[in-house]
KEKE-3310 file (N, C-alpha, C; in steps of 0.2 Angstrom, whole numbers, plus 5000, padded with zeros to 4 digits):
npx = (5910:5894:5880:5863:5856:5840:5836:5842:5835:5822:5825:5829:5816:5809:5816:5812:5799:5802:5810:5801:5792:5801:5802:5789:5782:5789:5786:5772:5770:5777:5769:5756:5759:5764:5752:5744:5751:5748:5735:5721:5721:5725:5737:5736:5731:5723:5724:5714:5714:5706:5708:5700:5687:5674:5664:5668:5666:5675:5687:5701:5718:5733:5751:5756:5769:5776:5788:5791:5778:5767:5754:5737:5727:5711:5699:5692:5688:5677:5681:5673:5660:5658:5656:5660:5672:5675:5691:5702:5717:5734:5748:5757:5749:5734:5717:5702:5685:5682:5670:5661:5672:5678:5677:5692:5698:5700:5698:5698:5703:5702:5712:5705:5709:5714:5704:5703:5691:5686:5689:5701:5695:5692:5698:5690:5697:5700:5694:5697:5709:5708:5712:5703:5687:5671:5654:5637:5627:5628:5626:5634:5631:5635:5631:5633:5630:5630:5641:5653:5665:5667:5682:5692:5705:5698:5702:5710:5711:5714:5711:5705:5698:5687:5678:5661:5650:5635:5618:5603:5593:5600:5607:5622:5640:5655:5671:5687:5704:5717:5731:5733:5729:5727:5715:5705:5691:5682:5693:5711:5717:5730:5742:5733:5721:5706:5693:5680:5668:5659:5654:5655:5654:5654:5666:5680:5696:5711:5726:5740:5753:5764:5766:5768:5772:5788:5796:5797:5793:5796:5795:5792:5790:5801:5805:5794:5777:5761:5744:5729:5712:5696:5679:5663:5646:5630:5613:5606:5613:5623:5633:5641:5639:5641:5653:5663:5665:5667:5679:5688:5689:5694:5707:5713:5716:5710:5721:5731:5737:5747:5749:5756:5759:5759:5744:5740:5737:5728:5711:5700:5693:5691:5685:5689:5690:5675:5664:5648:5642:5646:5657:5665:5681:5695:5708:5719:5726:5732:5742:5745:5754:5743:5732:5722:5722:5711:5706:5694:5687:5674:5668:5658:5650:5639:5634:5631:5625:5636:5640:5653:5660:5669:5682:5681:5692:5697:5698:5693:5685:5680:5678:5687:5685:5696:5706:5713:5726:5728:5724:5715:5698:5683:5673:5666:5663:5654:5658:5648:5644:5654:5652:5651:5644:5643:5642:5646:5652:5648:5660:5670:5684:5685:5693:5696:5700:5703:5701:5706:5704)
npy = (4435:4428:4421:4415:4408:4410:4399:4389:4390:4385:4372:4368:4368:4359:4348:4344:4340:4328:4321:4318:4310:4299:4293:4290:4282:4269:4264:4263:4255:4243:4240:4237:4226:4217:4215:4209:4197:4190:4187:4175:4166:4154:4154:4162:4179:4195:4209:4223:4239:4251:4268:4277:4283:4278:4266:4260:4259:4257:4260:4249:4249:4241:4235:4218:4214:4202:4192:4185:4180:4166:4164:4169:4184:4185:4185:4187:4182:4188:4185:4186:4188:4179:4183:4184:4194:4204:4207:4219:4217:4221:4215:4216:4224:4227:4229:4233:4233:4236:4232:4238:4240:4239:4252:4260:4248:4232:4220:4204:4197:4182:4175:4168:4153:4153:4147:4148:4151:4164:4181:4193:4208:4223:4240:4254:4265:4282:4290:4302:4314:4329:4346:4353:4353:4350:4351:4349:4349:4356:4371:4382:4392:4404:4410:4426:4433:4425:4416:4422:4432:4449:4460:4451:4442:4439:4434:4424:4408:4395:4378:4368:4356:4353:4362:4368:4371:4378:4377:4387:4378:4370:4360:4354:4354:4347:4351:4344:4346:4339:4339:4352:4365:4378:4390:4400:4411:4416:4424:4422:4427:4429:4440:4450:4459:4460:4467:4465:4454:4448:4435:4435:4426:4408:4402:4392:4392:4382:4383:4376:4377:4386:4403:4415:4417:4417:4416:4405:4394:4386:4394:4388:4373:4359:4348:4334:4333:4329:4333:4330:4332:4331:4329:4330:4326:4332:4330:4337:4348:4343:4347:4337:4324:4329:4336:4335:4321:4314:4321:4318:4304:4303:4308:4300:4286:4268:4256:4242:4225:4211:4194:4178:4170:4157:4154:4166:4172:4182:4189:4187:4198:4214:4227:4244:4259:4268:4280:4287:4295:4302:4315:4320:4322:4312:4318:4315:4302:4295:4285:4285:4279:4271:4277:4284:4296:4305:4315:4324:4332:4342:4344:4348:4358:4354:4353:4343:4328:4314:4297:4287:4272:4259:4247:4230:4226:4237:4243:4254:4265:4277:4294:4309:4326:4337:4352:4360:4360:4348:4348:4343:4345:4348:4340:4324:4308:4294:4277:4266:4249:4249:4261:4279:4294:4311:4329:4339:4354:4363:4364:4363:4357:4343:4336:4321:4311:4295:4284:4271:4272)
npz = (5896:5897:5889:5887:5873:5864:5858:5865:5877:5872:5870:5882:5889:5881:5884:5897:5896:5888:5897:5907:5899:5896:5909:5913:5902:5901:5914:5914:5903:5907:5919:5914:5906:5915:5922:5913:5912:5924:5925:5927:5916:5904:5892:5876:5877:5879:5889:5894:5901:5910:5913:5919:5930:5928:5920:5904:5886:5872:5858:5856:5853:5850:5849:5847:5848:5845:5839:5824:5822:5822:5822:5819:5823:5823:5830:5846:5862:5875:5891:5902:5898:5887:5874:5857:5848:5835:5826:5820:5811:5807:5802:5816:5823:5832:5833:5841:5848:5864:5876:5890:5900:5916:5929:5933:5932:5924:5911:5903:5887:5877:5865:5851:5842:5825:5813:5799:5793:5791:5786:5790:5798:5789:5786:5780:5769:5767:5752:5746:5750:5758:5762:5768:5778:5774:5777:5774:5784:5796:5804:5814:5828:5840:5856:5861:5872:5883:5882:5882:5891:5895:5894:5893:5883:5868:5856:5856:5862:5874:5875:5888:5887:5877:5864:5862:5849:5846:5839:5838:5842:5851:5846:5838:5836:5844:5846:5847:5851:5854:5852:5848:5857:5855:5850:5839:5835:5822:5817:5813:5825:5831:5839:5842:5852:5861:5871:5870:5863:5849:5839:5821:5811:5808:5809:5815:5820:5821:5829:5824:5827:5838:5835:5841:5855:5860:5871:5881:5873:5857:5842:5830:5821:5820:5807:5803:5808:5816:5819:5828:5825:5832:5828:5834:5833:5840:5846:5856:5867:5880:5894:5900:5893:5879:5879:5891:5895:5882:5878:5888:5887:5874:5876:5885:5883:5882:5889:5884:5883:5877:5881:5883:5893:5906:5916:5929:5945:5947:5945:5931:5928:5935:5945:5950:5960:5959:5952:5954:5944:5928:5921:5931:5935:5941:5949:5958:5967:5980:5990:6007:6019:6030:6025:6011:5999:5990:5976:5968:5953:5948:5931:5922:5926:5934:5948:5964:5972:5973:5972:5978:5975:5983:5980:5984:5991:5998:6014:6022:6034:6036:6029:6027:6024:6015:6012:5998:6001:6007:6021:6035:6036:6046:6043:6042:6034:6034:6029:6021:6017:6007:6001:5999:6001:5995:5993:5979:5972:5957:5945:5953:5965:5976:5990:5998:6011:6014:6027:6039:6052)
capx = (5902:5891:5872:5859:5852:5833:5835:5844:5829:5817:5827:5828:5809:5807:5819:5808:5794:5805:5812:5795:5790:5805:5800:5782:5781:5791:5782:5765:5770:5779:5764:5750:5761:5764:5745:5742:5755:5746:5728:5720:5719:5731:5738:5736:5726:5724:5720:5712:5714:5702:5711:5694:5683:5668:5664:5669:5666:5679:5691:5708:5724:5740:5755:5757:5776:5778:5793:5790:5772:5765:5746:5733:5722:5705:5693:5693:5682:5677:5681:5668:5653:5658:5655:5665:5674:5679:5697:5706:5724:5739:5754:5757:5744:5728:5712:5695:5681:5681:5664:5660:5678:5676:5680:5698:5699:5702:5695:5703:5700:5706:5713:5702:5713:5711:5702:5704:5685:5684:5694:5701:5691:5696:5696:5689:5702:5697:5695:5700:5711:5707:5715:5697:5682:5665:5648:5631:5622:5629:5628:5635:5631:5637:5627:5638:5628:5631:5647:5659:5666:5671:5688:5697:5707:5694:5705:5714:5709:5717:5706:5707:5696:5684:5674:5655:5647:5628:5613:5598:5590:5605:5611:5628:5646:5660:5678:5692:5710:5722:5738:5734:5724:5726:5710:5702:5685:5681:5699:5716:5718:5737:5744:5727:5718:5700:5690:5673:5668:5653:5656:5651:5654:5655:5673:5684:5703:5715:5733:5744:5760:5765:5770:5768:5776:5795:5800:5797:5791:5798:5791:5791:5791:5806:5803:5787:5772:5754:5739:5722:5706:5690:5673:5658:5639:5625:5606:5604:5619:5623:5640:5644:5639:5643:5659:5667:5667:5670:5685:5692:5690:5699:5714:5715:5713:5711:5727:5730:5744:5746:5753:5755:5762:5755:5739:5742:5733:5723:5704:5700:5690:5691:5683:5692:5686:5670:5660:5641:5640:5651:5658:5669:5688:5699:5715:5724:5725:5739:5743:5749:5754:5737:5727:5722:5720:5707:5704:5689:5686:5668:5670:5653:5645:5633:5635:5626:5628:5640:5642:5659:5660:5676:5683:5680:5699:5698:5696:5693:5679:5677:5681:5687:5686:5702:5706:5718:5733:5727:5723:5709:5692:5679:5668:5668:5658:5654:5658:5643:5644:5659:5650:5651:5640:5645:5640:5652:5650:5649:5666:5675:5687:5684:5698:5694:5705:5700:5705:5704:5703)
capy = (4436:4422:4422:4409:4409:4409:4392:4385:4390:4381:4365:4366:4367:4353:4342:4343:4335:4322:4317:4315:4304:4293:4290:4288:4277:4262:4262:4262:4249:4237:4238:4234:4219:4213:4213:4203:4190:4187:4185:4168:4164:4151:4154:4169:4184:4202:4212:4230:4242:4257:4272:4282:4281:4276:4260:4263:4255:4261:4256:4248:4247:4239:4231:4212:4213:4195:4191:4179:4177:4161:4164:4175:4186:4188:4185:4187:4180:4191:4179:4188:4187:4174:4186:4184:4200:4204:4211:4221:4216:4223:4213:4215:4229:4224:4234:4230:4237:4233:4234:4238:4239:4242:4258:4260:4241:4228:4214:4200:4194:4176:4175:4162:4150:4154:4141:4150:4152:4171:4185:4199:4214:4228:4247:4258:4271:4288:4290:4308:4318:4337:4350:4357:4349:4353:4348:4353:4348:4360:4378:4383:4399:4405:4415:4430:4436:4420:4412:4426:4437:4455:4462:4446:4441:4434:4433:4418:4404:4388:4373:4363:4349:4354:4368:4366:4376:4376:4381:4389:4372:4367:4355:4357:4350:4348:4350:4342:4347:4337:4341:4359:4368:4385:4391:4407:4411:4422:4426:4418:4429:4430:4447:4454:4458:4463:4467:4463:4450:4445:4432:4437:4420:4401:4399:4390:4391:4378:4385:4370:4377:4392:4408:4421:4418:4414:4416:4398:4389:4387:4398:4384:4365:4357:4341:4332:4333:4328:4335:4327:4336:4327:4333:4326:4330:4330:4333:4341:4349:4342:4348:4330:4320:4332:4339:4333:4314:4312:4324:4314:4297:4303:4310:4295:4279:4262:4253:4235:4222:4204:4189:4171:4166:4152:4158:4168:4172:4187:4187:4189:4205:4217:4234:4248:4264:4270:4286:4286:4298:4305:4323:4322:4319:4310:4321:4313:4296:4295:4281:4288:4274:4267:4281:4285:4303:4305:4322:4324:4339:4342:4348:4349:4363:4351:4351:4339:4322:4309:4291:4284:4265:4257:4240:4226:4225:4242:4242:4261:4265:4284:4298:4315:4331:4341:4357:4358:4358:4341:4349:4340:4349:4345:4336:4317:4305:4287:4273:4260:4245:4251:4267:4285:4299:4318:4334:4342:4360:4364:4366:4364:4351:4341:4332:4316:4307:4288:4281:4265:4273)
capz = (5897:5894:5889:5885:5867:5864:5856:5871:5882:5870:5870:5889:5891:5878:5888:5903:5893:5886:5903:5910:5895:5897:5916:5913:5898:5903:5920:5912:5899:5911:5923:5910:5904:5921:5924:5908:5913:5930:5926:5928:5909:5901:5884:5872:5879:5879:5895:5893:5907:5910:5918:5921:5936:5926:5915:5897:5880:5867:5853:5859:5848:5853:5845:5850:5850:5844:5834:5819:5824:5818:5823:5817:5828:5819:5834:5853:5867:5881:5896:5907:5895:5882:5868:5852:5846:5829:5827:5814:5811:5802:5805:5824:5825:5833:5835:5842:5852:5871:5879:5897:5904:5923:5931:5936:5932:5918:5909:5899:5881:5875:5858:5848:5837:5818:5809:5792:5790:5791:5784:5795:5797:5785:5788:5774:5768:5764:5745:5744:5755:5757:5767:5771:5780:5772:5779:5773:5789:5802:5804:5821:5830:5847:5859:5864:5878:5888:5881:5882:5896:5893:5896:5892:5876:5865:5849:5856:5868:5875:5877:5893:5885:5870:5863:5859:5844:5846:5835:5842:5845:5855:5842:5835:5836:5849:5843:5852:5847:5860:5850:5847:5861:5854:5844:5838:5832:5817:5813:5816:5832:5834:5839:5842:5858:5861:5877:5869:5857:5846:5833:5815:5807:5811:5808:5820:5818:5826:5828:5824:5831:5841:5831:5844:5861:5859:5877:5883:5868:5851:5837:5824:5822:5815:5805:5802:5814:5814:5824:5827:5827:5832:5828:5836:5833:5845:5845:5862:5870:5887:5895:5902:5887:5873:5880:5896:5895:5876:5878:5893:5884:5868:5878:5890:5879:5886:5888:5883:5883:5876:5885:5882:5899:5910:5920:5935:5951:5947:5942:5924:5927:5941:5946:5955:5963:5954:5953:5952:5938:5924:5922:5936:5934:5947:5948:5962:5971:5983:5996:6012:6025:6030:6022:6004:5997:5983:5974:5962:5951:5944:5925:5918:5929:5936:5955:5967:5976:5969:5976:5977:5977:5984:5979:5990:5994:6002:6021:6025:6037:6035:6024:6030:6019:6016:6007:5992:6004:6011:6028:6036:6039:6052:6040:6041:6031:6035:6023:6022:6011:6002:5997:6003:5997:5996:5988:5975:5969:5950:5942:5959:5967:5983:5992:6002:6015:6016:6033:6042:6059)
cpx = (5899:5883:5869:5855:5845:5832:5837:5838:5823:5819:5827:5821:5807:5810:5816:5803:5796:5807:5806:5792:5794:5804:5794:5780:5783:5788:5775:5765:5772:5773:5758:5752:5761:5757:5743:5745:5752:5739:5727:5717:5725:5731:5738:5730:5728:5720:5720:5711:5711:5705:5706:5690:5675:5669:5664:5669:5670:5684:5698:5712:5730:5744:5757:5764:5779:5782:5792:5783:5769:5757:5743:5728:5716:5699:5696:5687:5683:5676:5676:5661:5653:5657:5661:5666:5678:5685:5700:5713:5728:5746:5753:5752:5738:5723:5705:5691:5680:5675:5664:5666:5677:5680:5686:5700:5701:5697:5699:5699:5705:5706:5710:5707:5710:5710:5702:5697:5682:5690:5695:5697:5695:5694:5695:5694:5698:5698:5698:5702:5711:5710:5709:5692:5675:5659:5642:5626:5623:5630:5628:5635:5632:5633:5631:5636:5629:5638:5653:5659:5670:5677:5693:5699:5702:5696:5709:5713:5713:5712:5709:5704:5693:5680:5667:5652:5639:5624:5608:5594:5594:5608:5617:5634:5651:5667:5683:5699:5716:5729:5739:5729:5722:5721:5708:5696:5684:5687:5705:5718:5725:5738:5738:5724:5711:5696:5683:5673:5661:5655:5651:5650:5654:5661:5677:5691:5707:5722:5737:5751:5760:5769:5770:5772:5783:5799:5802:5796:5794:5793:5789:5792:5796:5804:5796:5783:5765:5750:5732:5717:5700:5684:5667:5651:5635:5618:5604:5610:5618:5631:5644:5645:5642:5650:5664:5670:5670:5678:5690:5694:5695:5706:5717:5712:5714:5718:5726:5737:5742:5751:5751:5758:5757:5750:5742:5737:5727:5716:5704:5697:5690:5689:5687:5687:5681:5666:5653:5638:5647:5652:5662:5676:5691:5706:5720:5721:5731:5738:5748:5749:5747:5731:5727:5719:5717:5705:5700:5688:5680:5670:5664:5648:5639:5634:5629:5629:5631:5641:5648:5659:5667:5676:5683:5687:5700:5695:5695:5686:5676:5681:5681:5689:5692:5701:5712:5725:5733:5726:5716:5704:5688:5674:5670:5662:5659:5654:5653:5643:5648:5657:5650:5648:5642:5643:5647:5649:5652:5656:5671:5678:5684:5690:5696:5700:5702:5704:5702:5702:5696)
cpy = (4431:4424:4415:4411:4407:4401:4387:4384:4385:4374:4363:4364:4360:4347:4340:4338:4329:4318:4314:4309:4298:4290:4287:4282:4270:4259:4259:4255:4242:4235:4235:4227:4214:4211:4208:4197:4187:4186:4178:4165:4161:4152:4162:4173:4191:4205:4220:4233:4249:4262:4277:4279:4280:4270:4263:4257:4259:4256:4255:4246:4246:4235:4224:4211:4206:4194:4185:4176:4172:4159:4170:4177:4189:4188:4184:4185:4184:4186:4180:4186:4181:4177:4186:4191:4200:4209:4213:4220:4219:4221:4212:4220:4226:4229:4231:4235:4233:4236:4233:4236:4242:4248:4257:4252:4238:4223:4210:4197:4188:4176:4168:4159:4151:4148:4142:4151:4159:4175:4191:4205:4220:4235:4251:4264:4276:4289:4296:4312:4325:4340:4355:4352:4353:4349:4352:4353:4352:4367:4380:4390:4399:4411:4420:4432:4431:4417:4416:4431:4443:4456:4456:4445:4436:4432:4426:4414:4397:4384:4368:4356:4350:4360:4365:4372:4374:4381:4383:4384:4368:4361:4358:4352:4352:4347:4349:4342:4345:4339:4348:4363:4375:4386:4398:4406:4417:4423:4422:4421:4431:4437:4452:4453:4462:4462:4464:4459:4448:4442:4434:4431:4413:4398:4398:4389:4387:4380:4379:4371:4385:4397:4415:4422:4414:4414:4409:4392:4391:4390:4394:4377:4363:4349:4340:4332:4331:4331:4332:4332:4332:4331:4328:4330:4328:4334:4338:4342:4348:4342:4341:4326:4322:4334:4335:4326:4312:4314:4320:4307:4297:4305:4305:4289:4273:4259:4245:4232:4214:4200:4182:4167:4162:4157:4160:4168:4177:4186:4190:4196:4208:4225:4238:4253:4267:4275:4284:4289:4301:4313:4325:4318:4317:4313:4319:4307:4294:4291:4284:4284:4270:4271:4282:4292:4303:4312:4321:4331:4339:4347:4350:4354:4360:4348:4346:4333:4317:4303:4288:4276:4262:4250:4236:4225:4231:4241:4249:4261:4272:4288:4305:4320:4335:4347:4355:4357:4352:4342:4347:4346:4345:4340:4329:4313:4297:4283:4267:4256:4246:4257:4273:4290:4306:4322:4337:4348:4360:4367:4367:4357:4349:4335:4327:4312:4301:4285:4275:4266:4275)
cpz = (5894:5894:5886:5879:5868:5863:5861:5876:5879:5871:5878:5891:5888:5882:5894:5901:5891:5891:5906:5906:5896:5904:5915:5909:5899:5909:5918:5908:5903:5916:5920:5908:5910:5923:5919:5909:5919:5931:5925:5921:5906:5894:5882:5875:5879:5885:5893:5900:5906:5915:5921:5927:5934:5921:5908:5892:5874:5863:5857:5853:5852:5848:5850:5852:5849:5838:5830:5822:5820:5819:5821:5823:5824:5824:5841:5856:5873:5887:5901:5904:5890:5875:5863:5849:5840:5830:5820:5815:5806:5804:5813:5827:5826:5836:5836:5847:5859:5874:5887:5901:5911:5925:5935:5937:5925:5917:5904:5893:5879:5868:5855:5842:5830:5815:5801:5789:5789:5789:5789:5793:5794:5787:5781:5774:5765:5756:5743:5750:5754:5763:5770:5773:5778:5774:5778:5779:5795:5800:5811:5823:5838:5850:5863:5871:5884:5888:5882:5887:5894:5897:5897:5885:5873:5858:5850:5862:5868:5878:5882:5891:5877:5870:5859:5855:5844:5842:5840:5846:5850:5852:5840:5835:5842:5845:5848:5848:5852:5858:5849:5850:5859:5848:5844:5834:5828:5813:5816:5823:5834:5833:5839:5849:5858:5868:5876:5863:5855:5840:5827:5811:5811:5810:5814:5818:5823:5824:5829:5827:5833:5837:5834:5850:5860:5865:5880:5878:5861:5846:5831:5826:5817:5813:5804:5808:5811:5820:5823:5829:5826:5832:5829:5836:5839:5844:5850:5866:5878:5889:5897:5896:5881:5873:5884:5895:5888:5876:5882:5890:5878:5870:5883:5887:5884:5884:5888:5882:5881:5880:5883:5887:5902:5914:5926:5940:5951:5943:5935:5923:5934:5941:5951:5958:5957:5956:5950:5946:5935:5925:5927:5935:5941:5945:5953:5966:5974:5990:6001:6019:6025:6027:6014:6003:5990:5982:5967:5960:5946:5938:5921:5920:5931:5944:5958:5970:5971:5974:5973:5979:5977:5982:5985:5994:5999:6009:6025:6028:6037:6031:6028:6024:6020:6011:6002:5995:6008:6018:6029:6039:6044:6049:6039:6038:6032:6029:6025:6016:6006:5998:6002:5998:5999:5991:5985:5971:5961:5949:5948:5961:5974:5984:5998:6005:6017:6022:6036:6049:6061)
residu = (UNK:UNK:UNK:UNK:UNK:UNK:UNK:UNK:UNK:UNK:UNK:UNK:UNK:UNK:UNK:UNK:UNK:UNK:UNK:UNK:UNK:UNK:UNK:UNK:UNK:UNK:UNK:UNK:UNK:UNK:UNK:UNK:UNK:UNK:UNK:UNK:UNK:UNK:UNK:UNK:UNK:UNK:UNK:UNK:UNK:UNK:UNK:UNK:UNK:UNK:UNK:UNK:UNK:UNK:UNK:UNK:UNK:UNK:UNK:UNK:UNK:UNK:UNK:UNK:UNK:UNK:UNK:UNK:UNK:UNK:UNK:UNK:UNK:UNK:UNK:UNK:UNK:UNK:UNK:UNK:UNK:UNK:UNK:UNK:UNK:UNK:UNK:UNK:UNK:UNK:UNK:UNK:UNK:UNK:UNK:UNK:UNK:UNK:UNK:UNK:UNK:UNK:UNK:UNK:UNK:UNK:UNK:UNK:UNK:UNK:UNK:UNK:UNK:UNK:UNK:UNK:UNK:UNK:UNK:UNK:UNK:UNK:UNK:UNK:UNK:UNK:UNK:UNK:UNK:UNK:UNK:UNK:UNK:UNK:UNK:UNK:UNK:UNK:UNK:UNK:UNK:UNK:UNK:UNK:UNK:UNK:UNK:UNK:UNK:UNK:UNK:UNK:UNK:UNK:UNK:UNK:UNK:UNK:UNK:UNK:UNK:UNK:UNK:UNK:UNK:UNK:UNK:UNK:UNK:UNK:UNK:UNK:UNK:UNK:UNK:UNK:UNK:UNK:UNK:UNK:UNK:UNK:UNK:UNK:UNK:UNK:UNK:UNK:UNK:UNK:UNK:UNK:UNK:UNK:UNK:UNK:UNK:UNK:UNK:UNK:UNK:UNK:UNK:UNK:UNK:UNK:UNK:UNK:UNK:UNK:UNK:UNK:UNK:UNK:UNK:UNK:UNK:UNK:UNK:UNK:UNK:UNK:UNK:UNK:UNK:UNK:UNK:UNK:UNK:UNK:UNK:UNK:UNK:UNK:UNK:UNK:UNK:UNK:UNK:UNK:UNK:UNK:UNK:UNK:UNK:UNK:UNK:UNK:UNK:UNK:UNK:UNK:UNK:UNK:UNK:UNK:UNK:UNK:UNK:UNK:UNK:UNK:UNK:UNK:UNK:UNK:UNK:UNK:UNK:UNK:UNK:UNK:UNK:UNK:UNK:UNK:UNK:UNK:UNK:UNK:UNK:UNK:UNK:UNK:UNK:UNK:UNK:UNK:UNK:UNK:UNK:UNK:UNK:UNK:UNK:UNK:UNK:UNK:UNK:UNK:UNK:UNK:UNK:UNK:UNK:UNK:UNK:UNK:UNK:UNK:UNK:UNK:UNK:UNK:UNK:UNK:UNK:UNK:UNK:UNK:UNK:UNK:UNK:UNK:UNK:UNK:UNK:UNK:UNK:UNK:UNK:UNK:UNK:UNK:UNK:UNK:UNK:UNK:UNK:UNK:UNK:UNK:UNK:UNK:UNK:UNK:UNK:UNK:UNK:UNK:UNK:UNK:UNK:UNK:UNK:UNK:UNK)
# end
C-alpha cells in the first residue's frame, strides 16, 4: 500500500512554480539582451523595455554583468532627448530613473565616459529599523455600507492588486503587498468566518505566510524569506491613479539590459501597441498566422471608450470582437490611421481579433 505524504504534495505544487520560472526567466533575459545588442548605438549602452500598454516613468535596476569592469557608470544620456541622467552604482548594480519609456516599447541610454568630475549618486540608508510603521498623518476609515458585501468571508481577503483605505474626505493610503496577498482588517482573521462585517479599527494585517490551508500549500516557510509592503498616499481617491496603475507598475517593473556590442539595425527608441487611457490591463497578445488576438481587461471600474494605437509595422485593416473562447462575434471595427476605438465595460474583458483581411 502506498500513499503520498502531505509534504510531498507541497513540494509537487512548488515544483510547478519553479519549473515555470526556469522556462520564463532565461527567455526574458535573452530577449532583452538581444534587443540591447541590436539597437543602432555604438559602444556601451543600456536599453530599457516597458511591458505595459501605456508610457511609463519609473526606476530601473539592473546588473551590468561585466567581469573585471574597468569603467564607471555615473551618468547616462537619453539618446532620444539628449538629457543627462544621474545613476546610482554599487559595483555592477546600476539604478536610475527612466523617463517616458514608450508603451510596449523601449528606449536607449548611452553610457557617458567618466571624467572623474562627479561622485556617484548615493542612497540614504534608514537610520533605525523597526518592526512597526507609525505615521501621525493618516487615520484611515472604511465605509462599510459600500465597501463590503454580506455573506462572504470578511475575516480574510486575497488581493488581486492593492487595497485602498479612505478617510471621509477621500484622502488616504493604498497598500500593495505583492509577496503576501492575504490580508485581514481589524483582526488576524485566520480560522474565522463572518457573514457581516463592520470595521471597528483602522488596523490592517498582512499574512506573511500561510498558516491555515495545508492541502495544496505549505503551512510554514523554510529558511530565510522577505516580503515587500508598499504604502502610497493620495489626496483624492481615484481607482485608476490611486490603486490600479501603481499596483501594476510595481508588480511589472521596467526591464533593462547592458550591451557594448557594435551598433545594430534597430532604432534607438520604438513604441508598440498603446492604449489611450490607463486602468486597463492587456492580458493576452497572441499571434495566429496572419491575425493577432488581443485581450484587454478594465480594472478601475471606469467603463467607456478606449483608443488603441497600433505600431506602424502592423498591417491590420479591421478588428473583430470575440468572446472569451475566442469565437468571433458579429461586431467589426474599422482601423483608420493605425487607430481603432471601442467601448469597454467597467471591470470587464474585451477580446479583439486584428486581421489583415
